[in-house]
C-alpha positions in Angstrom: 103.1 57.3 120.8 101.0 57.6 117.5 99.2 60.6 118.9 102.6 62.4 119.3 103.7 61.6 115.8 100.4 63.0 114.3 100.5 66.0 116.5 104.1 66.6 115.4 103.2 66.2 111.8 100.3 68.6 112.2 102.6 71.2 113.8 105.2 70.9 111.1 102.5 71.4 108.4 101.3 74.6 110.1 104.9 75.9 110.4 105.6 75.0 106.7 102.4 76.8 105.7 103.5 79.9 107.5 107.0 79.9 106.0 105.5 79.3 102.5 103.1 82.2 103.0 106.0 84.6 103.9 108.2 83.4 101.0 105.5 83.9 98.4 104.2 87.1 99.8 102.3 89.0 97.1 103.8 92.1 95.8 102.4 95.4 97.0 101.2 97.2 93.9 101.6 101.0 93.7 100.8 103.2 90.8 102.3 106.7 90.6 101.3 109.3 87.9 104.1 111.5 86.8 103.7 114.8 85.1 105.5 118.2 85.0 106.7 118.5 87.8 105.0 116.2 90.3 104.0 112.7 91.3 100.5 111.8 92.3 100.2 110.6 95.1 103.4 112.2 96.4 103.3 110.0 99.5 103.2 106.2 99.3 103.2 103.7 102.2 104.4 100.1 102.0 105.4 97.3 104.3 109.0 96.4 105.1 110.3 93.2 103.9 107.5 92.7 101.4 108.1 93.1 97.7 106.8 96.3 96.0 105.8 96.5 92.3 105.7 100.2 91.3 104.2 101.3 88.1 105.0 104.8 86.8 102.4 106.2 84.5 103.8 109.1 82.6 100.9 111.5 82.0 103.4 114.3 81.2 104.8 115.6 77.9 108.4 114.9 78.7 110.3 111.8 80.1 110.4 111.1 83.8 111.7 108.4 86.1 111.6 107.2 89.7 114.5 107.0 92.2 114.8 105.9 95.8 118.4 106.2 96.8 118.1 104.3 100.2 116.9 101.1 98.4 119.0 101.7 95.3 115.9 101.8 93.1 116.3 103.5 89.8 113.7 103.1 87.1 114.7 103.8 83.5 113.3 106.8 81.7 109.5 106.5 80.9 108.4 108.3 77.8 105.4 110.5 77.6 102.2 108.4 77.5 103.9 105.2 78.5 104.3 103.3 81.7 107.4 101.8 83.4 107.6 99.3 86.2 110.2 98.6 88.9 110.2 96.0 91.7 112.1 96.3 95.0 111.8 95.1 98.5 112.3 97.8 101.1 114.4 96.3 104.0 114.2 99.2 106.5 111.4 101.0 108.3 111.2 104.7 108.0 110.6 107.6 105.7 112.6 108.0 102.5 112.5 110.6 99.7 111.9 109.6 96.1 112.4 111.8 93.1 112.7 112.2 89.4 116.4 112.2 88.4 115.9 114.1 84.9 118.0 117.1 85.3 116.1 120.0 86.9 113.0 117.9 87.8 113.9 117.3 91.5 114.7 120.9 91.9 111.4 121.9 90.4 109.6 119.8 93.0 109.2 116.4 91.5 109.7 114.7 94.7 107.8 112.4 97.2 107.9 110.4 100.3 108.1 106.6 100.7 107.0 105.6 104.1 108.0 102.0 105.1 106.2 100.6 108.0 
């Protein structure tokens, strides 16, 4: 009987460690450089269900932002020479557009692709 209790406790500890690892998953860190009128890189790949911490480094001379409609991500405006950060967790796999929502920037080609695997 004692062997079963020890084996059961060991199995529970392993299961708890797995749940804890998933719950505390480290954020995927992504840095985008923004300038007139592009993002570098313009394609980023992340994992579904795992938090993303995106840093936008504005190397341009005018303000920019970052938007992904599918995940309701909208970073505030980032002034030239500054950085901004937004966190989100993509909950669906696929390919989704991102863009700068400053009037005229998206139309000028300031867009990219978010790939969620």
